[in-house]
N, C-alpha and C positions, 0 to 999 in steps of 0.2 A: 671805194668811195672818193674820188677824185675830186679835185675845185677847179673852176675854170679861172681862167687869166681876169674876166669880169668880177668872179666873187670873191678871188683874194685882192684884188685892187680894192674893192668895195671893205673888204674886212680891215686891210691894212690902212684906208683911208680912216676908218672909223678907229682903230685900236692904236696905230701912229701917225696921228695928223702932222706931227712935227717933220715925218720923213720927205726927203727931197727926191725919193727915187722913183724912176718910172718903170712898170713893168712894160718889156718891149715884146717878151715872149714867154709861155710857159707852157709844160707837158708834163707826163708821169716820168721822164728820164731827167728833166732838167727845167733851167731858166734863163732868161737871158734880161740884165737889169742895164739901165744907164743911170746917170747922176751928171746934173749940169753941173759945171766947176764955175765958183765964184769966188769972190775975196775971201769970204769965210772960211774956204776951203784949202788954202793956201798956206804955207808955212814959208819961213826966210828962206829965199834962194830961190822964190818964184816956183815952186812945185807944189803937186797935191799932197798934203798931210797924210802921214801912216793912218792917222784914226778915221779918216774919209775914206781910203781905200778898204780899210778892215771892215768898216760899216756897211758898205755896198757888198762885200762878199758875206757878209754874216747874213744881212736881207736875201740877196740872191739864195743862198743856201735854205733859208727858213721859206722862201717863195716856192722853192723847188720841191721842197717836203710836203708843202700844203697841195700842191698841184698833184702830188703823189696820193696822199693819203685823206686830203680834204682838209679843213678847217680845223685845226687842232691848236686852239691860243696858248695851249700851256707847252707845247713843245720849246725846249731850251736848248741853247749852246752848251754844251760842254768841253769843248776843246775847240781851239782855233789857232791852227799854225801859218803864219805868212812869210813868204820869200820874196822881199823886193828886189827887182832883177833890174830894172832901170828906171831913170827919173820919167815920169810921165809928164806931159804937156800941160801947162796951166791953161791954155786956150781951146782945150778941147774937152768933150763931156768923158767920163770915164765909161768903159762898158764892162760888164760883168755876165762872163757866161760859165754857168754852174752847171754840172754833172752829178746824178747820184752814181754813186759808186757801190753802196751797198745799203738795202732798207731793210732792217730787220724788225722783230716786234717791238723792241724797246731804244734801239740805236738805230740812226742813219748817218752815214758816212757820205760826205761827197766833196767835190774839187770844184773850185773856182780860178778860172782863167781871168785877168783883169788888162786891159788893155786902154790905151789913147784913141779915143775915135777917128778912123782914118789910119791908123797903123796896126800892121799885124805882128807888130813885137811886143811880147806880153813885157806888161812892167809889175806885175807881180802874180805869184801863185800862191793858191790857199787851199787848206785842206782842213774841212771841218766835222766835228761830229755834233749830233743833235741827240738828246734824250726826248722820246717819246712818251707821253704818259699813259699808263694801261688804261683800257676801256674797262667797263663793269664785264662785258660780255667778252672771253677771250676769242670765241669764234668770230666775232665782229674786228677783230684785230688782226685776224689770219687772213679773213676776208679783204681786208683793205691792201694788205701786203701783197696779196697773192693777183690782184687787179694792176 
């Protein structure tokens, strides 16, 4: 039972109204999100702050998971590792491209590549794991994973 881009966008708007991210694309294997950069997103030195980049990576992974298994509000991050590779520009939005690597019954692992819009060079690489809560019906979980 996957969720569409529109269903996920509506869920995110309802549950995370403070989020500034835009869902560009989502399917059963990943997602693409963007985040417009404003003054609140910058750190000294005129670059995008680490927490902003970690935030969009985390949301991109969450959106990709919802695209694969449907709306599961209580899926939570269990780990998130980020490697900052180069300084992103403060004048372009951040693009997050997420790819799901392993979707299991209770854990999902994915990677996110972060770019400054208009550049092909990675600004950061992220690997994250989410815990998916068990459903009441085990066969329902298996069906979600196999589709």
